[in-house]
C-alpha positions as CSV (number, residue, x, y, z in Angstrom):
1,M,0.0,0.0,0.0
2,I,1.3,3.5,-0.8
3,Q,0.2,6.9,0.1
4,S,0.9,10.5,-1.2
5,N,3.4,12.2,1.1
6,K,5.9,15.0,1.1
7,D,9.3,14.3,2.5
8,I,8.9,15.9,5.9
9,S,11.9,16.4,8.1
10,K,12.7,13.3,10.2
11,S,15.0,12.6,13.0
12,D,18.2,10.6,12.3
13,S,16.8,7.6,14.3
14,S,13.6,7.6,12.3
15,K,15.4,7.8,9.0
16,N,17.8,5.0,10.1
17,N,14.8,2.9,10.8
18,D,13.5,3.5,7.3
19,Y,16.9,2.6,5.8
20,R,17.0,-0.5,8.0
21,Q,13.7,-1.6,6.5
22,S,15.1,-1.3,3.0
23,Y,18.2,-3.3,4.0
24,E,16.2,-6.1,5.6
25,Y,13.7,-6.2,2.6
26,W,16.5,-6.6,0.0
27,M,18.4,-9.1,2.2
28,K,15.2,-11.3,2.3
29,Q,14.9,-11.1,-1.5
30,T,18.5,-12.1,-1.9
31,E,18.2,-15.0,0.5
32,G,14.9,-16.2,-0.8
33,R,15.5,-15.9,-4.6
34,P,19.2,-15.3,-5.2
35,E,18.7,-16.2,-8.9
36,L,16.7,-12.9,-9.4
37,L,19.9,-10.9,-9.0
38,G,18.1,-8.3,-6.9
39,V,15.8,-7.5,-9.8
40,S,12.0,-7.2,-9.4
41,D,9.7,-8.3,-12.3
42,I,7.1,-5.6,-12.2
43,G,5.6,-7.1,-15.4
44,G,4.9,-10.3,-13.5
45,C,6.9,-12.7,-15.7
46,G,9.3,-14.1,-13.1
47,L,12.9,-15.1,-13.9
48,T,12.3,-14.8,-17.6
49,E,11.6,-11.1,-17.2
50,V,14.7,-10.7,-14.9
51,L,16.9,-12.2,-17.6
52,Y,15.3,-10.2,-20.3
53,R,15.3,-7.0,-18.3
54,H,19.0,-7.2,-17.5
55,F,19.9,-7.8,-21.1
56,E,17.8,-4.9,-22.3
57,E,18.9,-2.5,-19.6
58,S,22.6,-3.1,-20.1
59,R,22.2,-2.9,-23.8
60,H,20.3,0.4,-23.5
61,L,22.7,1.9,-21.0
62,R,25.7,1.1,-23.3
63,R,23.9,3.1,-26.0
64,L,23.4,6.1,-23.8
65,V,26.8,6.2,-22.1
66,T,30.2,5.5,-23.6
67,F,32.2,2.9,-21.5
68,N,35.8,2.2,-22.6
69,R,39.1,1.0,-21.2
70,Q,40.3,4.5,-20.3
71,K,37.4,5.2,-17.9
72,T,36.8,4.5,-14.2
73,V,33.4,3.8,-12.7
74,L,31.9,4.1,-9.3
75,E,28.6,2.3,-8.6
76,L,26.6,3.0,-5.5
77,G,24.1,0.3,-4.7
78,A,26.1,-2.5,-6.4
79,G,24.1,-5.3,-4.6
80,N,25.1,-8.8,-5.7
81,G,27.0,-7.5,-8.7
82,R,24.8,-7.7,-11.8
83,W,26.0,-4.4,-13.1
84,A,29.6,-4.8,-11.9
85,I,30.2,-8.0,-13.8
86,T,28.5,-6.5,-16.9
87,L,30.3,-3.2,-17.0
88,A,33.7,-3.9,-15.5
89,P,35.1,-5.8,-18.6
90,L,34.5,-2.6,-20.6
91,V,36.4,-0.1,-18.3
92,K,39.7,0.5,-16.7
93,H,38.6,0.3,-13.0
94,Y,35.2,-0.4,-11.3
95,E,34.5,0.4,-7.7
96,A,31.4,-1.3,-6.4
97,V,29.8,0.0,-3.1
98,D,27.0,-1.5,-1.2
99,F,25.7,-1.5,2.4
100,S,25.3,-5.3,2.5
101,Q,28.3,-7.5,3.1
102,P,26.4,-10.7,2.1
103,M,25.5,-9.1,-1.2
104,L,29.1,-8.0,-1.8
105,D,30.3,-11.5,-1.0
106,I,28.0,-12.9,-3.8
107,A,29.3,-10.2,-6.1
108,R,32.9,-10.9,-5.3
109,T,32.4,-14.6,-5.9
110,R,30.9,-14.0,-9.3
111,A,33.7,-11.6,-10.2
112,A,36.3,-14.2,-9.2
113,L,34.6,-16.9,-11.3
114,L,34.8,-14.6,-14.3
115,K,38.4,-13.6,-13.5
116,L,37.5,-9.9,-13.3
117,D,40.4,-8.3,-11.4
118,N,39.6,-4.6,-12.0
119,I,36.8,-4.4,-9.5
120,T,37.2,-3.1,-6.0
121,F,34.4,-3.9,-3.5
122,C,33.6,-1.6,-0.7
123,R,31.0,-1.8,2.1
124,A,29.4,1.5,2.9
125,A,26.0,3.2,3.1
126,A,25.4,5.2,-0.1
127,Q,24.2,8.3,1.9
128,D,27.5,8.4,3.8
129,Y,29.9,7.5,1.0
130,A,32.5,10.1,-0.1
131,P,34.8,9.2,-3.0
132,T,38.5,9.4,-2.3
133,I,39.5,9.6,-6.0
134,S,37.9,11.0,-9.1
135,F,35.7,8.9,-11.3
136,D,34.7,9.4,-15.0
137,I,31.3,7.7,-14.4
138,V,29.2,7.4,-11.3
139,Y,26.2,5.1,-11.4
140,L,23.5,5.4,-8.7
141,S,22.0,1.9,-9.2
142,G,18.4,2.0,-7.9
143,I,19.3,3.7,-4.6
144,T,17.9,7.2,-4.8
145,Q,14.3,6.0,-4.2
146,Y,15.5,4.7,-0.8
147,L,17.0,8.0,0.4
148,H,15.2,10.9,2.0
149,D,15.4,14.1,0.1
150,D,17.9,15.8,2.4
151,D,20.2,12.8,2.5
152,L,20.0,12.4,-1.3
153,L,20.8,16.1,-1.8
154,K,23.8,15.8,0.6
155,L,25.1,12.8,-1.4
156,L,24.7,14.6,-4.7
157,E,26.5,17.7,-3.5
158,R,29.3,15.5,-2.2
159,L,29.6,13.7,-5.5
160,H,29.5,17.1,-7.4
161,R,32.5,18.2,-5.4
162,S,34.4,15.0,-6.1
163,L,33.8,14.7,-9.8
164,G,35.7,16.2,-12.7
165,P,34.1,18.6,-15.1
166,N,33.6,15.9,-17.8
167,A,32.2,13.3,-15.5
168,T,28.9,11.5,-16.2
169,L,26.4,10.8,-13.4
170,I,23.8,8.0,-14.1
171,D,20.7,7.4,-12.0
172,R,18.5,4.4,-12.5
173,S,15.3,5.0,-10.5
174,T,11.8,3.7,-10.3
175,V,9.6,6.8,-10.7
176,H,5.9,7.3,-10.5
177,R,4.3,8.6,-13.7
178,R,1.9,11.1,-12.0
179,Q,2.6,11.9,-8.3
180,R,5.0,11.4,-5.5
181,L,4.3,8.3,-3.4
182,L,5.7,7.0,-0.2
183,T,5.3,3.3,0.8
184,D,3.1,2.6,3.7
185,R,4.4,-0.9,4.7
186,Q,6.1,-2.0,7.9
187,D,8.7,-4.0,6.1
188,Y,9.6,-1.7,3.2
189,F,10.5,2.0,2.8
190,C,10.7,3.6,-0.6
191,I,9.9,7.1,-2.0
192,Y,8.6,7.0,-5.6
193,R,9.3,10.5,-6.9
194,T,8.1,11.9,-10.2
195,S,10.8,12.4,-12.8
196,E,10.4,16.1,-12.4
197,E,11.0,16.0,-8.7
198,L,14.0,13.8,-9.1
199,G,15.4,16.0,-11.8
200,Q,15.0,19.0,-9.6
201,L,17.0,17.4,-6.7
202,F,19.9,16.7,-9.1
203,E,19.7,20.3,-10.5
204,D,19.7,21.7,-7.0
205,A,23.0,19.8,-6.4
206,G,24.6,21.3,-9.5
207,F,23.9,18.6,-12.2
208,V,22.5,19.2,-15.7
209,L,20.1,16.6,-17.2
210,D,21.3,15.3,-20.6
211,C,18.6,12.7,-21.2
212,R,15.9,10.6,-19.5
213,R,14.9,7.2,-21.0
214,Q,12.8,4.3,-19.8
215,S,15.4,1.7,-19.1
216,Y,13.6,-1.2,-20.9
217,L,10.3,-2.2,-22.5
218,F,8.3,-4.0,-19.8
219,L,7.0,-7.5,-20.5
220,N,3.5,-6.2,-20.0
221,M,1.4,-9.3,-20.9
222,P,-2.1,-10.6,-20.4
223,G,-2.5,-13.1,-17.5
224,I,-2.1,-16.3,-19.5
225,M,1.2,-15.1,-21.1
226,R,2.5,-14.0,-17.7
227,R,1.9,-17.5,-16.3
228,L,3.6,-19.1,-19.2
229,L,6.7,-16.9,-19.2
230,S,7.1,-17.1,-15.4
231,C,7.6,-20.8,-15.3
232,R,11.2,-22.0,-14.7
233,Q,11.2,-24.1,-17.9
234,C,10.6,-21.0,-20.0
235,A,13.4,-19.2,-18.3
236,S,15.7,-22.0,-19.1
237,V,14.8,-21.9,-22.8
238,V,15.2,-18.1,-22.8
239,S,18.7,-18.4,-21.2
240,F,19.8,-21.2,-23.6
241,T,18.7,-19.4,-26.7
242,A,19.9,-15.9,-25.7
243,P,20.3,-13.3,-27.2
244,F,17.9,-14.3,-29.9
245,S,15.2,-15.0,-27.3
246,F,15.6,-11.5,-25.8
247,H,14.9,-9.9,-29.2
248,C,11.8,-12.1,-29.6
249,L,10.6,-11.0,-26.1
250,R,11.1,-7.4,-27.0
251,A,9.0,-7.8,-30.2
252,L,6.4,-9.6,-28.1
253,A,6.4,-6.8,-25.6
254,N,5.8,-4.3,-28.4
255,V,2.9,-6.3,-29.7
256,S,1.4,-6.6,-26.2
257,R,1.7,-2.8,-25.6
258,Q,-0.1,-2.1,-28.9
259,F,-3.0,-4.5,-28.3
260,W,-3.5,-4.6,-24.6
261,G,-2.0,-1.4,-23.2
262,P,-0.4,-1.2,-19.8
263,T,-1.5,-3.4,-16.9
264,G,-0.6,-3.8,-13.3
265,E,2.3,-1.8,-11.8
266,V,3.3,-0.7,-15.3
267,V,0.4,1.7,-15.4
268,D,1.9,3.9,-12.6
269,F,5.6,3.1,-12.4
270,S,8.6,3.3,-14.8
271,H,12.2,2.2,-14.5
272,D,14.2,5.1,-16.0
273,F,17.8,6.1,-16.8
274,F,18.6,9.7,-16.0
275,I,22.0,10.9,-17.5
276,F,23.5,14.0,-16.0
277,H,26.8,15.9,-16.3
278,R,28.4,18.1,-13.7
279,S,27.8,21.8,-14.1
280,A,30.7,24.2,-13.9
C-alpha cells in the first residue's frame, strides 16, 4: 500500500529505521530468490523477465553512455554485482559499493569466477559515502528512491565536489508517472518520486540533465502469457537461446503494448535512466 506524502523532516533515528527496513527487505529477497539478482519483475513474468530485463537495460545503457578502457566507474548500490560483472570488462577500473556484506560476498564470488580483477568492492551506506578519488562515471544503481530528500541532496552535493568537469552521473530510478508516493508498509521503505521531482534534486545539487529514457520495455502481458513466461522451464529456454530469445521477447512486448496497453504496476511506475553531467 502506498500513500501520497511530502518528504517531511525526520530525526536521524527515524530515518535510520527507514533505511534498515530497506536493507532487511532486500536481504530477504537475496536470501529467498538469489537467482533474481536483486531485480524485481514488475511485469509479472518471473525469472524470464529478470533475464530479459538485465539484457535490455545493459544494452540500452551502453547506447546512452560510452564505456571504454580509459574510464573509471563508481557504482553506489552494487548489490550482488549484476552491473559490476557486466560493465567492469568494458572499463579500466570499477568500484562497487553497497551496504550489505552478504550481497558484496556474492558479487565478489561472481567476479572471481569470471576472473575480473579490475573491481574493488567496498562496504558503505550510499548516503554516507564520499569518493576518495575522481571517477569518470558514477552510477546510482536504484538507490535514490530509498533515500530521504535531504540525504539524497547531501550525497549529490558530495559527488558534485568529487567529480571532474567531464564526468557523467547516471541514476537508475523507479519513478511514478503522475505523483510522489511513499510506501506505507512496515517492512519496506521507498519514495517513488516523479521524474520532475527527481530531476530538480539533481539540478539543486549542480547537475544538468542530458537525457531521460525508460530503461527497458516491460513484458506487459495478459495473464495467460505471464503465467507461461514465469515458469522455470521458460526461463531455461530463454537463457539457452539468448540473445535471440531477448529480441523475440522485445518484439512480443511491443505487440502486447499495442493491443492490450499497460496493466498492473506498469500503469503507474517506470524504471528510468537519467543521465547527467556536472555543471561548472
